[in-house]
C-alpha positions, 0 to 999 in steps of 0.5 A: 575463150568465151564465157558460157551462162548455164545451160538448160536453166529456167526462170519460173514467172514467180521467181521473174517477177520477184528478180525484175523490179530489183533488176530494173532499179539496179539498171537505172542506177547504173546507168544514171552513174554512167552519164559522167564516165568516160566510156562509151557502152557497146552492146551486141546480141546475136546469135541463130534465128528464132533466139529472141534478139529482138525480143531482148532488144526490147526488153533492155529499151523497157528497162533502161532509159531509152532517151540515153541510148541508142539501138541499131539493127542493120539490114543489106546495105543501102545505096549510100552505105554501099557506097562507103566501106562496109564499117562505115555505118557501124562507125557513125552509129557508136555510142558517145561516152556516158552513154549505150549502144544496143547493137543487134548482129551488126559487123558479125551478121554481113560475114556469118551469112556470106558464108552462109551464102557460100559467097566466102570460104572459110579463109575469106571468113576469117579475114573479115573476123580478123577486120572485126578483131581490128576494129573492136581492139580500137574501141577496147583501147579507146575505152569503150566496154564491149558486151557480146551476147550469144544467143543459143537456141537449140535447132529443135527449139528453134523450128517450134518458135518459127512455127508459131511464129508463121501460125500467127498472121500478126507475126508471120512476117517476122520469118524470111526466107532466110530464117527457113533456109538456115533451120535446113542449114543448121549444122553448117551454122552452127560450123560457122557460128562456133567459128565466129565465136572462136576467132571473135572471142579476146581477153577485152571483148568475149563473148557470153553464150546464154541459152535462150530457150527460156524467156524469163531466164534470157533477159535476167541473164544478159540484163545482170550481166550488163548491170555486173559489166558497168559496175564494175567499170565504173568501179574501177575508173577509167583512167583518161590523161586528158593533157600531159605535156612532153618535153618542149624538145622532147630530147631531140636534137637541133634539127634531127635529120629526117626525111624533110631534110632532103626536100630542096626549097629551092624549087620555083616556078616563075609567074608566067610558066605557073599560069600556063602550068595552072591552066594546063592541070586545072583543065587536066583536072576537070576532065579526070575528076567528071570520069573518075565520077562517072565512074564511081571512083572517089578521091579522098584527099588530107592536106598537112603541113606548117602553119602558113605553108599554104593548104588553103591558097591550095585548095582554091587552086583546085576547086575551080576545076571541080563541079562544086555539087560533087565535093565537100571541103572538111577542116578539122579544127579543135575537136567538139565536145560530141565529137571530144566524146567518141574515139578520135576516127569517128568524126573523120569516118562521117565525112567519107564520101560516097562513090564518085564525091570527093571529100577533101581535109585541111587538116586530118586525123594525122593530128592524133600524131602530131600536135595530139603527139607534140602538145600531150594531148594524147598518152603516148600509147595513144599516139602509138596505136594511132599510127597501126588505126590509121593504116588500117582505116585508110587500107579500107577506104583503098578496099572500097575503091577510093583514090587517096591521096595525102599531102604534106607542103612543107616549107623552112623556119624562115620562110614561115616566120616572113610569111606569119609577119606578112599575114600580120600586116595584111588586113584580110589576112590577119584573122590567120596569125594567133600566138599559138602559131609563133608558140608553135614554132617554138616547138618546130624540131619536136614536130619535125619529129613527128612528120618524120615518124608520121611518113615514115610509118603511114606511107604505104603502098596504097597511100603514099604520101607526097610530099611538098617543096612549098616555100614557092606557092606556086611551085607548090600548087602545081606539083600538087594538082600535077600530082592528083591528075596523075593518080585519078590518070592511073586509076582511070586505066585501070578501069577503061574498057572493063 
């Protein structure tokens, strides 16, 4: 389950001084080669109080080039972090490909601390650790190299170190009340630590237990493990497929039967009825959005649909009902170089709103199972596992209290072609039409099947899809705004009086 470095091993000062120069040179050469690699390295340092996690972090920053890595130690969540899913702050800190991220405690400190304080029982701890396993699996599947070190220190040695730190005024600040409390409950902590190691040591992200009684041995041991692991990965290579187009028709029959076929695209709304309904539902949205903000209920809107289906027009009818200080619109295009250097969900995690705010995504993380699937920018393995990754992401948003609205705006090919040609004749709309829009029409059947699979696999109880018949823009806008209002009303009903 996990590797145990030699326990009780010590390194003399002479041997340490002899090994360090070559080790430092090796680390720097490894780091230079890593810059060109297509994977990030995540080094996690955890373990008991006084085991030297901070010292080890400083040592690695001394021996490696700190310009090409970042270090993170997470304290208690601040207000902004508490108002978002727990893993939001960890996603934001992930290193880019070719870089190293050093993490102290990180996503393990929180569940262990809760269990130590009896805010979780064993079942609750296991549930938290399952979320950790899921997080690490997603990173490993995307190519990350995760190196986890548990710095082990016997109880008597830990007691001696804490006493030594407390006796020196310049270091006494490093000993917290929590450190003292954990020392008194050593046996309990040991049991929790063993359970954590057992439940989260996997073949792809195993724990390495390092005896930390001797600082020289600890430093050399961990640094050598890092160098060896990265060198092995560099030698093995990372075979990422950047673009592997799939057959244009995906071997699908002409217009296969899908969920979208059952939508009545003849539904429409007259101009007078539309204007009346728009005023009504915009007014209702204004009231509900303000109350949701006061109750710290955030809304996350995902707008997906065919090219020219009316996503932009829908957004323009929603925002007049909202306070511009409390929402943001995130238009999603092809990823930037920075975004491509991270897990595909990274850029979406960055924009998760804090409690009471609103984020609207004009296209979204579903690009992985739509355009990236059809155009071959993601391998079948990548887009197939994305369904589970997306469901987990959305579950975390819901658990934090966010209201997630997902819209698919559906039109038929004839209506799309009519709108394309209309755009070509209107000067201020001509920028919207490109050759790629026409080329995508040739893959209509493939996209339709991808949309059907997306809805079937990701329409969950906590984040269902709203399918919008959008051949008539007026009907589509009212249906979408009304659906958001009704969802807000339902969510607020559960909080009123509480």
